[in-house]
mmCIF file of the C-alpha atoms, coordinates in Angstrom:
data_MODEL
# 
_entry.id   MODEL 
# 
loop_
_atom_site.group_PDB 
_atom_site.id 
_atom_site.type_symbol 
_atom_site.label_atom_id 
_atom_site.label_alt_id 
_atom_site.label_comp_id 
_atom_site.label_asym_id 
_atom_site.label_entity_id 
_atom_site.label_seq_id 
_atom_site.pdbx_PDB_ins_code 
_atom_site.Cartn_x 
_atom_site.Cartn_y 
_atom_site.Cartn_z 
_atom_site.occupancy 
_atom_site.B_iso_or_equiv 
_atom_site.pdbx_formal_charge 
_atom_site.auth_seq_id 
_atom_site.auth_comp_id 
_atom_site.auth_asym_id 
_atom_site.auth_atom_id 
_atom_site.pdbx_PDB_model_num 
ATOM 1   C CA . UNK A 1 1   ? 104.641 94.961  113.712 1.00 0.00 ? 1   UNK A CA 1 
ATOM 2   C CA . UNK A 1 2   ? 105.807 91.305  113.294 1.00 0.00 ? 2   UNK A CA 1 
ATOM 3   C CA . UNK A 1 3   ? 104.266 88.781  115.901 1.00 0.00 ? 3   UNK A CA 1 
ATOM 4   C CA . UNK A 1 4   ? 107.726 87.789  117.355 1.00 0.00 ? 4   UNK A CA 1 
ATOM 5   C CA . UNK A 1 5   ? 108.041 91.510  118.091 1.00 0.00 ? 5   UNK A CA 1 
ATOM 6   C CA . UNK A 1 6   ? 104.962 91.408  119.859 1.00 0.00 ? 6   UNK A CA 1 
ATOM 7   C CA . UNK A 1 7   ? 105.498 88.802  122.203 1.00 0.00 ? 7   UNK A CA 1 
ATOM 8   C CA . UNK A 1 8   ? 108.861 90.402  123.267 1.00 0.00 ? 8   UNK A CA 1 
ATOM 9   C CA . UNK A 1 9   ? 107.437 93.363  123.802 1.00 0.00 ? 9   UNK A CA 1 
ATOM 10  C CA . UNK A 1 10  ? 104.331 92.098  125.898 1.00 0.00 ? 10  UNK A CA 1 
ATOM 11  C CA . UNK A 1 11  ? 106.778 89.804  127.800 1.00 0.00 ? 11  UNK A CA 1 
ATOM 12  C CA . UNK A 1 12  ? 109.584 92.421  128.953 1.00 0.00 ? 12  UNK A CA 1 
ATOM 13  C CA . UNK A 1 13  ? 105.991 94.441  129.952 1.00 0.00 ? 13  UNK A CA 1 
ATOM 14  C CA . UNK A 1 14  ? 104.815 91.106  131.791 1.00 0.00 ? 14  UNK A CA 1 
ATOM 15  C CA . UNK A 1 15  ? 108.615 91.062  133.405 1.00 0.00 ? 15  UNK A CA 1 
ATOM 16  C CA . UNK A 1 16  ? 109.289 94.888  134.012 1.00 0.00 ? 16  UNK A CA 1 
ATOM 17  C CA . UNK A 1 17  ? 105.465 94.319  136.426 1.00 0.00 ? 17  UNK A CA 1 
ATOM 18  C CA . UNK A 1 18  ? 106.037 91.981  138.061 1.00 0.00 ? 18  UNK A CA 1 
ATOM 19  C CA . UNK A 1 19  ? 109.435 93.046  138.969 1.00 0.00 ? 19  UNK A CA 1 
ATOM 20  C CA . UNK A 1 20  ? 107.830 96.626  140.250 1.00 0.00 ? 20  UNK A CA 1 
ATOM 21  C CA . UNK A 1 21  ? 105.574 94.339  142.190 1.00 0.00 ? 21  UNK A CA 1 
ATOM 22  C CA . UNK A 1 22  ? 108.210 92.828  143.756 1.00 0.00 ? 22  UNK A CA 1 
ATOM 23  C CA . UNK A 1 23  ? 110.240 95.669  144.314 1.00 0.00 ? 23  UNK A CA 1 
ATOM 24  C CA . UNK A 1 24  ? 106.837 97.907  146.166 1.00 0.00 ? 24  UNK A CA 1 
ATOM 25  C CA . UNK A 1 25  ? 106.526 93.815  148.674 1.00 0.00 ? 25  UNK A CA 1 
ATOM 26  C CA . UNK A 1 26  ? 110.438 94.141  149.737 1.00 0.00 ? 26  UNK A CA 1 
ATOM 27  C CA . UNK A 1 27  ? 109.956 98.086  150.185 1.00 0.00 ? 27  UNK A CA 1 
ATOM 28  C CA . UNK A 1 28  ? 106.601 97.280  152.388 1.00 0.00 ? 28  UNK A CA 1 
ATOM 29  C CA . UNK A 1 29  ? 107.897 94.739  154.404 1.00 0.00 ? 29  UNK A CA 1 
ATOM 30  C CA . UNK A 1 30  ? 111.239 96.144  155.269 1.00 0.00 ? 30  UNK A CA 1 
ATOM 31  C CA . UNK A 1 31  ? 109.607 99.210  156.454 1.00 0.00 ? 31  UNK A CA 1 
ATOM 32  C CA . UNK A 1 32  ? 107.319 96.777  158.806 1.00 0.00 ? 32  UNK A CA 1 
ATOM 33  C CA . UNK A 1 33  ? 110.562 95.372  159.898 1.00 0.00 ? 33  UNK A CA 1 
ATOM 34  C CA . UNK A 1 34  ? 111.617 98.475  160.849 1.00 0.00 ? 34  UNK A CA 1 
ATOM 35  C CA . UNK A 1 35  ? 108.238 99.802  162.539 1.00 0.00 ? 35  UNK A CA 1 
ATOM 36  C CA . UNK A 1 36  ? 107.709 96.919  164.574 1.00 0.00 ? 36  UNK A CA 1 
ATOM 37  C CA . UNK A 1 37  ? 111.311 96.266  166.097 1.00 0.00 ? 37  UNK A CA 1 
ATOM 38  C CA . UNK A 1 38  ? 110.520 99.825  167.570 1.00 0.00 ? 38  UNK A CA 1 
ATOM 39  C CA . UNK A 1 39  ? 107.501 99.242  168.156 1.00 0.00 ? 39  UNK A CA 1 
ATOM 40  C CA . UNK A 1 40  ? 109.338 95.843  170.198 1.00 0.00 ? 40  UNK A CA 1 
ATOM 41  C CA . UNK A 1 41  ? 112.170 98.178  172.385 1.00 0.00 ? 41  UNK A CA 1 
ATOM 42  C CA . UNK A 1 42  ? 109.498 100.582 173.584 1.00 0.00 ? 42  UNK A CA 1 
ATOM 43  C CA . UNK A 1 43  ? 108.560 99.561  176.855 1.00 0.00 ? 43  UNK A CA 1 
ATOM 44  C CA . UNK A 1 44  ? 106.498 100.302 179.929 1.00 0.00 ? 44  UNK A CA 1 
ATOM 45  C CA . UNK A 1 45  ? 108.751 102.090 182.182 1.00 0.00 ? 45  UNK A CA 1 
ATOM 46  C CA . UNK A 1 46  ? 108.926 100.186 185.340 1.00 0.00 ? 46  UNK A CA 1 
ATOM 47  C CA . UNK A 1 47  ? 106.838 101.050 188.650 1.00 0.00 ? 47  UNK A CA 1 
ATOM 48  C CA . UNK A 1 48  ? 107.590 100.881 192.607 1.00 0.00 ? 48  UNK A CA 1 
ATOM 49  C CA . UNK A 1 49  ? 104.394 100.849 194.705 1.00 0.00 ? 49  UNK A CA 1 
ATOM 50  C CA . UNK A 1 50  ? 104.911 101.250 198.441 1.00 0.00 ? 50  UNK A CA 1 
ATOM 51  C CA . UNK A 1 51  ? 102.227 99.455  200.908 1.00 0.00 ? 51  UNK A CA 1 
ATOM 52  C CA . UNK A 1 52  ? 102.090 100.821 204.850 1.00 0.00 ? 52  UNK A CA 1 
ATOM 53  C CA . UNK A 1 53  ? 100.174 99.115  207.591 1.00 0.00 ? 53  UNK A CA 1 
ATOM 54  C CA . UNK A 1 54  ? 100.261 99.969  211.182 1.00 0.00 ? 54  UNK A CA 1 
ATOM 55  C CA . UNK A 1 55  ? 100.381 96.296  211.179 1.00 0.00 ? 55  UNK A CA 1 
ATOM 56  C CA . UNK A 1 56  ? 102.953 94.539  208.741 1.00 0.00 ? 56  UNK A CA 1 
ATOM 57  C CA . UNK A 1 57  ? 106.065 96.125  207.734 1.00 0.00 ? 57  UNK A CA 1 
ATOM 58  C CA . UNK A 1 58  ? 107.119 98.588  204.673 1.00 0.00 ? 58  UNK A CA 1 
ATOM 59  C CA . UNK A 1 59  ? 105.990 96.515  201.806 1.00 0.00 ? 59  UNK A CA 1 
ATOM 60  C CA . UNK A 1 60  ? 107.485 97.422  198.026 1.00 0.00 ? 60  UNK A CA 1 
ATOM 61  C CA . UNK A 1 61  ? 106.741 95.611  194.747 1.00 0.00 ? 61  UNK A CA 1 
ATOM 62  C CA . UNK A 1 62  ? 107.978 96.286  191.278 1.00 0.00 ? 62  UNK A CA 1 
ATOM 63  C CA . UNK A 1 63  ? 105.495 96.282  188.340 1.00 0.00 ? 63  UNK A CA 1 
ATOM 64  C CA . UNK A 1 64  ? 106.667 96.967  183.962 1.00 0.00 ? 64  UNK A CA 1 
ATOM 65  C CA . UNK A 1 65  ? 102.903 96.155  182.920 1.00 0.00 ? 65  UNK A CA 1 
ATOM 66  C CA . UNK A 1 66  ? 100.605 98.160  182.218 1.00 0.00 ? 66  UNK A CA 1 
ATOM 67  C CA . UNK A 1 67  ? 98.126  96.873  183.733 1.00 0.00 ? 67  UNK A CA 1 
ATOM 68  C CA . UNK A 1 68  ? 97.775  97.210  188.455 1.00 0.00 ? 68  UNK A CA 1 
ATOM 69  C CA . UNK A 1 69  ? 94.690  96.822  190.224 1.00 0.00 ? 69  UNK A CA 1 
ATOM 70  C CA . UNK A 1 70  ? 94.586  97.435  193.614 1.00 0.00 ? 70  UNK A CA 1 
ATOM 71  C CA . UNK A 1 71  ? 91.769  95.749  195.704 1.00 0.00 ? 71  UNK A CA 1 
ATOM 72  C CA . UNK A 1 72  ? 91.270  93.924  198.854 1.00 0.00 ? 72  UNK A CA 1 
ATOM 73  C CA . UNK A 1 73  ? 89.982  90.284  195.912 1.00 0.00 ? 73  UNK A CA 1 
ATOM 74  C CA . UNK A 1 74  ? 93.385  88.117  195.867 1.00 0.00 ? 74  UNK A CA 1 
ATOM 75  C CA . UNK A 1 75  ? 93.485  88.187  192.118 1.00 0.00 ? 75  UNK A CA 1 
ATOM 76  C CA . UNK A 1 76  ? 94.541  91.777  192.256 1.00 0.00 ? 76  UNK A CA 1 
ATOM 77  C CA . UNK A 1 77  ? 98.526  92.779  191.465 1.00 0.00 ? 77  UNK A CA 1 
ATOM 78  C CA . UNK A 1 78  ? 98.180  94.510  195.211 1.00 0.00 ? 78  UNK A CA 1 
ATOM 79  C CA . UNK A 1 79  ? 96.167  93.105  197.973 1.00 0.00 ? 79  UNK A CA 1 
ATOM 80  C CA . UNK A 1 80  ? 95.895  95.360  199.843 1.00 0.00 ? 80  UNK A CA 1 
ATOM 81  C CA . UNK A 1 81  ? 93.934  92.854  203.189 1.00 0.00 ? 81  UNK A CA 1 
ATOM 82  C CA . UNK A 1 82  ? 92.088  96.050  205.014 1.00 0.00 ? 82  UNK A CA 1 
ATOM 83  C CA . UNK A 1 83  ? 87.830  95.906  205.202 1.00 0.00 ? 83  UNK A CA 1 
ATOM 84  C CA . UNK A 1 84  ? 88.135  99.557  204.520 1.00 0.00 ? 84  UNK A CA 1 
ATOM 85  C CA . UNK A 1 85  ? 89.549  98.650  200.658 1.00 0.00 ? 85  UNK A CA 1 
ATOM 86  C CA . UNK A 1 86  ? 86.823  97.388  197.843 1.00 0.00 ? 86  UNK A CA 1 
ATOM 87  C CA . UNK A 1 87  ? 87.888  94.033  195.836 1.00 0.00 ? 87  UNK A CA 1 
ATOM 88  C CA . UNK A 1 88  ? 88.247  96.160  192.730 1.00 0.00 ? 88  UNK A CA 1 
ATOM 89  C CA . UNK A 1 89  ? 89.480  99.753  194.547 1.00 0.00 ? 89  UNK A CA 1 
ATOM 90  C CA . UNK A 1 90  ? 91.409  101.342 191.841 1.00 0.00 ? 90  UNK A CA 1 
ATOM 91  C CA . UNK A 1 91  ? 94.018  100.833 188.854 1.00 0.00 ? 91  UNK A CA 1 
ATOM 92  C CA . UNK A 1 92  ? 97.011  101.633 188.019 1.00 0.00 ? 92  UNK A CA 1 
ATOM 93  C CA . UNK A 1 93  ? 97.721  101.961 184.444 1.00 0.00 ? 93  UNK A CA 1 
ATOM 94  C CA . UNK A 1 94  ? 100.325 102.673 181.343 1.00 0.00 ? 94  UNK A CA 1 
ATOM 95  C CA . UNK A 1 95  ? 98.707  105.111 178.387 1.00 0.00 ? 95  UNK A CA 1 
ATOM 96  C CA . UNK A 1 96  ? 99.543  107.312 176.868 1.00 0.00 ? 96  UNK A CA 1 
ATOM 97  C CA . UNK A 1 97  ? 103.364 107.689 178.145 1.00 0.00 ? 97  UNK A CA 1 
ATOM 98  C CA . UNK A 1 98  ? 102.039 108.560 181.834 1.00 0.00 ? 98  UNK A CA 1 
ATOM 99  C CA . UNK A 1 99  ? 101.016 106.974 184.500 1.00 0.00 ? 99  UNK A CA 1 
ATOM 100 C CA . UNK A 1 100 ? 96.522  107.456 185.279 1.00 0.00 ? 100 UNK A CA 1 
ATOM 101 C CA . UNK A 1 101 ? 95.093  106.802 188.743 1.00 0.00 ? 101 UNK A CA 1 
ATOM 102 C CA . UNK A 1 102 ? 91.772  105.812 188.537 1.00 0.00 ? 102 UNK A CA 1 
ATOM 103 C CA . UNK A 1 103 ? 89.162  104.707 190.934 1.00 0.00 ? 103 UNK A CA 1 
ATOM 104 C CA . UNK A 1 104 ? 86.871  102.126 189.971 1.00 0.00 ? 104 UNK A CA 1 
ATOM 105 C CA . UNK A 1 105 ? 83.473  102.912 191.312 1.00 0.00 ? 105 UNK A CA 1 
ATOM 106 C CA . UNK A 1 106 ? 85.128  102.150 194.915 1.00 0.00 ? 106 UNK A CA 1 
ATOM 107 C CA . UNK A 1 107 ? 82.758  102.375 198.272 1.00 0.00 ? 107 UNK A CA 1 
ATOM 108 C CA . UNK A 1 108 ? 84.629  104.986 199.587 1.00 0.00 ? 108 UNK A CA 1 
ATOM 109 C CA . UNK A 1 109 ? 86.304  106.349 197.434 1.00 0.00 ? 109 UNK A CA 1 
ATOM 110 C CA . UNK A 1 110 ? 89.933  106.809 196.365 1.00 0.00 ? 110 UNK A CA 1 
ATOM 111 C CA . UNK A 1 111 ? 92.854  109.942 197.480 1.00 0.00 ? 111 UNK A CA 1 
ATOM 112 C CA . UNK A 1 112 ? 95.517  111.121 195.845 1.00 0.00 ? 112 UNK A CA 1 
ATOM 113 C CA . UNK A 1 113 ? 97.820  113.363 197.633 1.00 0.00 ? 113 UNK A CA 1 
ATOM 114 C CA . UNK A 1 114 ? 94.841  113.707 199.838 1.00 0.00 ? 114 UNK A CA 1 
ATOM 115 C CA . UNK A 1 115 ? 92.217  114.665 197.132 1.00 0.00 ? 115 UNK A CA 1 
ATOM 116 C CA . UNK A 1 116 ? 88.697  112.369 195.507 1.00 0.00 ? 116 UNK A CA 1 
ATOM 117 C CA . UNK A 1 117 ? 89.472  110.761 192.517 1.00 0.00 ? 117 UNK A CA 1 
ATOM 118 C CA . UNK A 1 118 ? 86.503  111.393 190.445 1.00 0.00 ? 118 UNK A CA 1 
ATOM 119 C CA . UNK A 1 119 ? 88.516  110.850 186.962 1.00 0.00 ? 119 UNK A CA 1 
ATOM 120 C CA . UNK A 1 120 ? 91.735  109.290 186.254 1.00 0.00 ? 120 UNK A CA 1 
ATOM 121 C CA . UNK A 1 121 ? 94.425  111.242 187.342 1.00 0.00 ? 121 UNK A CA 1 
ATOM 122 C CA . UNK A 1 122 ? 98.603  111.725 186.286 1.00 0.00 ? 122 UNK A CA 1 
ATOM 123 C CA . UNK A 1 123 ? 100.353 110.464 188.731 1.00 0.00 ? 123 UNK A CA 1 
ATOM 124 C CA . UNK A 1 124 ? 103.358 111.128 189.083 1.00 0.00 ? 124 UNK A CA 1 
ATOM 125 C CA . UNK A 1 125 ? 106.843 110.404 191.290 1.00 0.00 ? 125 UNK A CA 1 
ATOM 126 C CA . UNK A 1 126 ? 106.379 110.031 195.321 1.00 0.00 ? 126 UNK A CA 1 
ATOM 127 C CA . UNK A 1 127 ? 102.646 110.409 194.832 1.00 0.00 ? 127 UNK A CA 1 
ATOM 128 C CA . UNK A 1 128 ? 100.655 108.995 197.866 1.00 0.00 ? 128 UNK A CA 1 
ATOM 129 C CA . UNK A 1 129 ? 97.289  107.372 196.939 1.00 0.00 ? 129 UNK A CA 1 
ATOM 130 C CA . UNK A 1 130 ? 95.159  106.538 199.902 1.00 0.00 ? 130 UNK A CA 1 
ATOM 131 C CA . UNK A 1 131 ? 91.889  103.124 199.618 1.00 0.00 ? 131 UNK A CA 1 
ATOM 132 C CA . UNK A 1 132 ? 90.229  103.168 202.586 1.00 0.00 ? 132 UNK A CA 1 
ATOM 133 C CA . UNK A 1 133 ? 92.785  102.773 206.054 1.00 0.00 ? 133 UNK A CA 1 
ATOM 134 C CA . UNK A 1 134 ? 95.965  101.901 203.091 1.00 0.00 ? 134 UNK A CA 1 
ATOM 135 C CA . UNK A 1 135 ? 98.580  103.839 202.288 1.00 0.00 ? 135 UNK A CA 1 
ATOM 136 C CA . UNK A 1 136 ? 100.462 103.218 198.823 1.00 0.00 ? 136 UNK A CA 1 
ATOM 137 C CA . UNK A 1 137 ? 102.912 105.542 197.664 1.00 0.00 ? 137 UNK A CA 1 
ATOM 138 C CA . UNK A 1 138 ? 104.177 105.682 194.053 1.00 0.00 ? 138 UNK A CA 1 
ATOM 139 C CA . UNK A 1 139 ? 108.730 105.394 193.164 1.00 0.00 ? 139 UNK A CA 1 
ATOM 140 C CA . UNK A 1 140 ? 108.195 105.612 189.055 1.00 0.00 ? 140 UNK A CA 1 
ATOM 141 C CA . UNK A 1 141 ? 111.441 103.823 187.767 1.00 0.00 ? 141 UNK A CA 1 
ATOM 142 C CA . UNK A 1 142 ? 112.883 102.128 190.317 1.00 0.00 ? 142 UNK A CA 1 
ATOM 143 C CA . UNK A 1 143 ? 115.279 99.328  190.809 1.00 0.00 ? 143 UNK A CA 1 
ATOM 144 C CA . UNK A 1 144 ? 113.718 95.761  191.685 1.00 0.00 ? 144 UNK A CA 1 
ATOM 145 C CA . UNK A 1 145 ? 116.591 95.604  193.327 1.00 0.00 ? 145 UNK A CA 1 
ATOM 146 C CA . UNK A 1 146 ? 116.690 98.550  195.199 1.00 0.00 ? 146 UNK A CA 1 
ATOM 147 C CA . UNK A 1 147 ? 114.025 99.708  196.342 1.00 0.00 ? 147 UNK A CA 1 
ATOM 148 C CA . UNK A 1 148 ? 113.252 102.575 197.835 1.00 0.00 ? 148 UNK A CA 1 
ATOM 149 C CA . UNK A 1 149 ? 113.338 101.845 202.512 1.00 0.00 ? 149 UNK A CA 1 
ATOM 150 C CA . UNK A 1 150 ? 111.510 105.416 202.929 1.00 0.00 ? 150 UNK A CA 1 
ATOM 151 C CA . UNK A 1 151 ? 109.400 105.585 205.684 1.00 0.00 ? 151 UNK A CA 1 
ATOM 152 C CA . UNK A 1 152 ? 105.998 106.128 205.115 1.00 0.00 ? 152 UNK A CA 1 
ATOM 153 C CA . UNK A 1 153 ? 103.292 107.209 207.221 1.00 0.00 ? 153 UNK A CA 1 
ATOM 154 C CA . UNK A 1 154 ? 100.769 105.064 207.984 1.00 0.00 ? 154 UNK A CA 1 
ATOM 155 C CA . UNK A 1 155 ? 97.003  106.955 208.620 1.00 0.00 ? 155 UNK A CA 1 
ATOM 156 C CA . UNK A 1 156 ? 96.687  105.549 211.626 1.00 0.00 ? 156 UNK A CA 1 
ATOM 157 C CA . UNK A 1 157 ? 100.433 106.381 212.563 1.00 0.00 ? 157 UNK A CA 1 
ATOM 158 C CA . UNK A 1 158 ? 99.092  110.482 212.002 1.00 0.00 ? 158 UNK A CA 1 
ATOM 159 C CA . UNK A 1 159 ? 95.825  110.363 213.567 1.00 0.00 ? 159 UNK A CA 1 
# 
């Protein structure tokens, strides 16, 4: 073969290699961009936590974050001013497409619908959580503009 033919074949091979690499990178970028859009569109469903205490009116708080800490500490997402509640008493967390309740080693324990929580447990709509003498009710997917206004009996009222 002559030198100009070999040179032309080498140039065409190099160009085809660059075209292939460009196409592969463009395809990967397009797929990554599409998956990023899907992840950005996936949102955590809102949760409204209603608290009832004998000395205070019904308090409803709406959350759209993945983790909610309940405790006596003012830095907690739900601060409960009650001596029977530990500083960091319990945690509500959203993972595996469900809300979970977990006791954080509290002194008096955490109860879900009257049962002591020993391991992380799934919570559903209208579940009642007891942290010491404080009682909370869960409303999943509630609208923050229209929070639930039902009466929740406190532990003191039931006794």
